[in-house]
C-alpha positions, 0 to 999 in steps of 0.5 A, spaced: 303 341 409 299 346 413 291 343 413 286 348 411 283 348 418 289 352 420 289 357 415 288 365 417 282 365 413 280 373 412 273 371 413 272 368 420 268 362 420 269 358 413 268 351 413 275 349 412 273 343 407 269 348 403 271 355 404 267 357 398 260 354 399 259 355 391 263 361 390 268 362 385 275 358 386 282 361 383 283 360 376 275 358 375 272 361 369 267 366 370 260 368 368 263 372 362 266 366 359 272 369 357 275 371 364 279 366 369 277 368 376 284 371 379 282 370 387 277 366 391 270 367 393 269 366 401 263 364 404 261 361 411 255 356 411 248 358 412 245 362 406 247 367 401 246 373 406 249 369 412 256 373 411 253 380 411 256 384 416 261 379 418 268 382 420 274 381 416 281 380 419 288 381 416 291 375 415 298 378 415 302 384 418 301 390 413 299 397 411 292 399 408 294 403 402 288 404 398 280 404 400 275 404 394 268 406 394 262 404 391 258 409 387 252 405 388 251 403 381 257 400 377 257 392 378 264 390 380 269 391 386 264 395 390 267 398 396 274 395 396 281 395 400 288 394 398 293 392 403 301 391 402 304 386 407 311 386 410 312 380 406 312 384 399 305 381 397 299 385 396 292 383 398 285 385 395 278 385 399 272 386 395 264 387 396 265 390 403 259 393 407 264 398 410 271 400 410 272 405 415 279 404 417 284 409 413 289 409 408 296 408 412 293 404 418 298 399 420 295 392 421 297 386 425 295 379 423 288 378 426 286 385 426 279 387 424 279 392 418 272 391 414 265 388 414 263 383 409 258 385 404 255 385 397 257 392 394 258 392 387 251 390 385 252 382 387 246 379 390 249 375 395 254 377 401 261 374 400 268 376 400 272 376 394 279 375 396 286 376 391 293 376 392 298 379 388 306 378 387 307 386 387 303 393 387 297 393 382 298 397 376 291 399 378 286 400 384 281 397 379 285 391 376 281 386 373 284 381 368 278 380 363 280 376 357 288 375 360 291 368 358 292 363 364 299 364 364 299 372 365 294 371 371 299 367 374 305 372 373 301 377 377 297 373 382 298 368 387 293 362 389 290 365 395 290 359 399 297 357 397 299 364 400 295 362 406 298 356 407 305 359 406 304 364 412 301 358 416 307 354 415 312 360 416 309 361 423 309 354 425 316 353 423 317 359 428 314 356 433 308 361 433 309 369 433 309 373 439 305 378 434 298 375 434 294 381 432 290 385 437 288 382 443 280 380 444 279 386 448 282 390 442 279 387 437 272 387 440 273 395 441 275 395 433 269 391 431 265 396 435 268 402 432 267 399 425 259 398 427 259 405 429 262 408 423 258 404 418 251 407 418 255 414 417 259 411 411 253 408 408 249 415 408 255 419 406 257 414 400 249 415 397 250 423 399 256 423 395 253 419 389 247 424 389 252 430 389 255 427 383 249 426 380 247 434 381 253 436 378 252 432 372 245 435 371 240 430 369 242 422 369 239 416 368 237 412 375 235 405 376 230 404 381 226 397 382 229 394 375 227 400 371 231 406 368 228 413 369 231 420 367 230 424 373 232 432 375 238 432 380 233 434 386 229 428 385 235 424 385 238 427 391 232 427 395 231 419 393 238 417 395 238 421 401 232 418 403 234 411 402 241 413 406 237 415 412 233 409 412 239 404 412 239 399 418 245 396 421 246 389 420 246 385 427 253 383 429 
């Protein structure tokens, strides 16, 4: 069996002996007590915000099929991406800080396509990583209350999938298609960082505009809920967006 240290982890820098660092494992019971975790939560050592802005790399060749945006309010996936892989499986990446690479983009193994974050209302930066056997029935699929056997029909253990990828490459004697070169990867990472601030601003302005269209709405600030007029919401959200500072990478 391929050792976990040799796996193409999408979040680089994880400790092979403990890639979770307290995060949920596959089929572990989640906080609501009725849902089994359909993926794995990857973290590197060093604390709850260590991974904020860390690059996320594609573990196998594939194509980005969907990018979902966080509205800044709802708790859940946050910014997320679905990738269809050449092997037929689909991988899903949640709570991203930014997702500037467009749908339809082909990714080589090792290509950086997003930055790790905590979008979706989570206190700590981490990567929630899922693998499905085939195309998801919804871009926001979450198996709330599903029995274990139903989850195993739809989802694969991501670690088992990564082991299969590494084993296949080992048997092939190493692939010539090893993803982007170091220079190409550096350029792509710089592009992601450069686009990140604009995306954060646009996401918040989109939320402000939606609030304007809805009329007055409830808005949460510092743990309290207020009913504000649209112009106030827009001014406040845009001010927050303009004040966003990029994490150092």
